[in-house]
C-alpha positions as CSV (number, residue, x, y, z in Angstrom):
1,M,205.3,69.8,-114.9
2,I,204.8,68.1,-118.5
3,L,207.1,68.7,-121.7
4,V,205.1,68.2,-124.6
5,T,207.0,68.4,-127.9
6,G,205.5,68.7,-131.3
7,A,203.1,71.2,-129.9
8,T,202.2,72.9,-132.6
9,G,201.3,69.5,-134.7
10,H,197.8,67.8,-135.0
11,V,198.3,65.3,-132.1
12,G,200.5,67.8,-129.7
13,S,198.3,70.3,-129.7
14,A,195.2,68.8,-128.8
15,L,197.8,67.1,-125.9
16,V,198.6,70.2,-124.5
17,Q,195.0,71.6,-124.8
18,L,193.7,68.6,-122.8
19,L,196.2,68.8,-120.0
20,A,196.2,72.9,-119.6
21,A,192.3,71.9,-119.2
22,A,193.1,69.5,-116.8
23,G,194.6,71.7,-114.8
24,E,198.3,69.8,-115.5
25,P,201.3,72.4,-115.7
26,V,202.8,71.9,-119.2
27,R,205.6,73.0,-121.4
28,A,204.8,73.6,-125.0
29,M,208.3,73.1,-127.2
30,T,207.8,74.4,-130.5
31,R,210.7,75.8,-133.0
32,R,208.6,79.3,-132.9
33,P,207.4,80.1,-130.0
34,A,206.7,83.6,-130.5
35,Q,204.1,82.6,-133.0
36,A,202.4,79.3,-131.2
37,R,198.8,79.7,-129.7
38,F,198.6,77.7,-126.6
39,P,196.1,78.1,-124.1
40,A,196.6,80.0,-121.0
41,G,198.2,77.5,-118.2
42,A,200.5,76.4,-120.8
43,E,204.2,77.3,-121.2
44,A,205.5,77.9,-124.6
45,V,209.0,77.1,-124.6
46,Y,211.9,76.6,-127.9
47,G,213.4,73.8,-128.6
48,D,214.9,71.8,-131.3
49,A,216.5,68.2,-131.5
50,A,219.0,69.5,-133.7
51,D,220.1,72.2,-131.1
52,P,221.1,70.3,-127.4
53,E,221.5,73.3,-125.0
54,S,217.4,74.2,-125.9
55,L,216.5,70.3,-125.7
56,A,218.5,70.6,-122.2
57,A,216.4,73.7,-121.4
58,A,212.8,72.4,-122.6
59,F,213.9,69.0,-120.5
60,A,214.7,71.1,-117.0
61,G,212.9,70.4,-114.2
62,M,210.3,68.2,-116.3
63,D,208.6,65.2,-114.1
64,G,207.2,63.6,-117.6
65,A,207.4,64.2,-121.5
66,F,205.0,63.5,-124.7
67,L,207.2,63.4,-127.8
68,M,204.8,64.3,-130.0
69,S,206.9,65.3,-132.3
70,A,208.2,63.2,-135.8
71,Q,211.7,63.4,-138.0
72,A,211.2,64.6,-141.3
73,V,210.2,62.3,-143.6
74,G,213.4,61.8,-146.3
75,T,215.6,62.9,-143.5
76,A,218.7,60.5,-142.7
77,P,217.3,57.0,-141.8
78,E,218.7,56.9,-138.5
79,P,216.1,58.3,-135.8
80,T,218.3,60.9,-134.8
81,H,215.6,63.2,-133.7
82,D,213.7,60.6,-131.5
83,L,217.5,59.6,-129.9
84,A,218.0,63.2,-129.4
85,L,215.3,63.9,-127.5
86,A,215.1,60.7,-125.1
87,A,219.1,61.8,-124.6
88,A,218.0,65.1,-123.5
89,A,215.0,63.3,-121.2
90,E,217.2,61.6,-119.6
91,R,220.3,63.7,-119.0
92,A,217.2,65.8,-117.2
93,G,216.3,63.1,-115.4
94,V,212.4,63.5,-116.9
95,R,210.7,60.0,-115.1
96,R,207.8,59.3,-117.7
97,V,208.2,59.6,-121.3
98,V,205.5,58.3,-124.3
99,K,206.9,58.3,-127.3
100,L,204.1,58.9,-130.4
101,S,206.0,57.1,-133.2
102,T,204.5,57.4,-137.0
103,L,207.6,57.9,-139.2
104,D,206.9,56.1,-142.2
105,G,203.8,54.2,-140.6
106,G,201.8,54.8,-143.9
107,T,204.1,54.6,-146.9
108,G,205.5,51.4,-146.2
109,D,205.2,48.7,-148.7
110,D,205.2,45.9,-146.2
111,P,201.3,44.2,-145.6
112,I,200.6,45.7,-142.2
113,A,201.4,49.3,-143.7
114,R,199.1,48.2,-146.4
115,W,196.0,47.2,-144.3
116,Q,196.2,50.8,-142.4
117,R,195.7,52.9,-145.2
């Protein structure tokens, strides 16, 4: 089974759709599973990077994970969100992890950030 964090976001929701359409067993992690709308075959699960117990439950039994959620802009400069997700995946024995990184991707003042805008 594959876990998708940020499953209600733009990229995460599209990924959940694609995985479910391909017949892959997918668990969609969100902070509000009761309000989420996922395709048939996708399992909605509560998870919050600030709640280690919820992460342990979300990552339990997963073969792979797509970390599509991002740390909120304006929070601590340390990547605490990503570190919590990575640690939970490691503790659960998840074999493959893909991380989409977008934090401050378009707000920096360096030449690459300006070029990518």
